[in-house]
Each structure stands twice: as structure tokens, then as C-alpha cells.
C-alpha positions as CSV (number, residue, x, y, z in Angstrom):
1,M,48.7,-13.5,-76.1
2,P,45.4,-15.3,-75.6
3,E,44.5,-16.6,-72.1
4,R,45.1,-20.2,-71.4
5,I,42.7,-21.9,-69.1
6,A,43.1,-25.4,-67.7
7,L,40.1,-27.1,-66.1
8,E,41.4,-29.8,-63.7
9,V,38.9,-32.4,-62.7
10,H,39.8,-34.1,-59.4
11,G,38.3,-37.3,-58.3
12,F,38.8,-38.3,-54.7
13,H,40.1,-41.8,-55.5
14,V,42.8,-40.6,-57.9
15,H,44.4,-38.4,-55.2
16,T,44.4,-41.1,-52.5
17,R,46.1,-43.9,-54.5
18,T,49.6,-42.9,-53.7
19,R,51.6,-40.0,-52.3
20,Y,53.4,-39.8,-55.6
21,T,50.2,-39.3,-57.5
22,Y,49.1,-36.6,-55.2
23,Q,52.4,-34.8,-55.3
24,R,52.6,-35.1,-59.1
25,G,49.2,-33.5,-59.4
26,L,50.3,-30.5,-57.3
27,E,53.5,-30.2,-59.4
28,R,51.5,-30.3,-62.6
29,V,49.2,-27.4,-61.4
30,N,52.2,-25.4,-60.3
31,D,53.9,-26.0,-63.7
32,L,50.9,-24.8,-65.5
33,Q,50.5,-21.7,-63.4
34,R,54.2,-20.9,-63.8
35,D,53.7,-21.1,-67.6
36,G,50.9,-18.6,-67.4
37,W,47.9,-20.9,-67.3
38,I,44.8,-20.1,-65.3
39,V,44.0,-23.4,-63.5
40,L,40.4,-23.9,-62.3
41,Q,39.9,-27.1,-60.2
42,H,36.6,-28.9,-59.7
43,T,35.3,-32.4,-58.9
44,P,33.2,-34.4,-61.4
45,Q,30.2,-33.9,-59.2
46,Q,30.6,-30.1,-59.4
47,L,30.8,-30.2,-63.2
48,L,27.6,-32.3,-63.4
49,A,25.7,-30.3,-60.8
50,R,26.5,-26.8,-62.1
51,P,28.0,-26.7,-65.5
52,W,26.5,-23.3,-66.3
53,G,28.0,-21.9,-63.1
54,I,31.4,-23.1,-64.1
55,A,31.0,-21.7,-67.6
56,R,30.1,-18.3,-66.0
57,M,33.2,-18.6,-63.8
58,I,35.3,-19.1,-66.9
59,E,33.7,-16.1,-68.5
60,D,34.3,-14.0,-65.4
61,V,38.0,-15.0,-65.3
62,L,38.4,-14.1,-69.0
63,R,36.6,-10.8,-68.5
64,T,38.7,-9.7,-65.5
65,R,41.9,-10.8,-67.1
66,G,41.2,-9.3,-70.5
């Protein structure tokens, strides 16, 4: 089965709106991991500052898992 990678992008304001929003985000990640997804989590600033570093991380994950 091919690897499934989810890239979660977390902004500070989204997680601080309500407790429900925060808890639902955690549940979503747990659901994905339970279903066999590899979940990588970053902020928008991290994606903008080091996109190639994140791409290398994805490659590394695929290489070590494959």
C-alpha cells in the first residue's frame, strides 16, 4: 500500500479561537494516524521559510518507511 502523508498547517489564531476547535484538531490528527497516515505538522511561517527543508523531510520519511 502506498504511504499516505498529511501535511497539517497550523496557524496560531485557529487553535486559540475555541477549546472545541483545538480539541477537534487533535482528534483529526489522531484519526489520521490511526488510519495509517503519516502526519507532519508545520506553521505557515515554517513552510514559507524552508519549503525545501520540509520537502526533504517528506523524502526522508518516505525513504525510512519504504
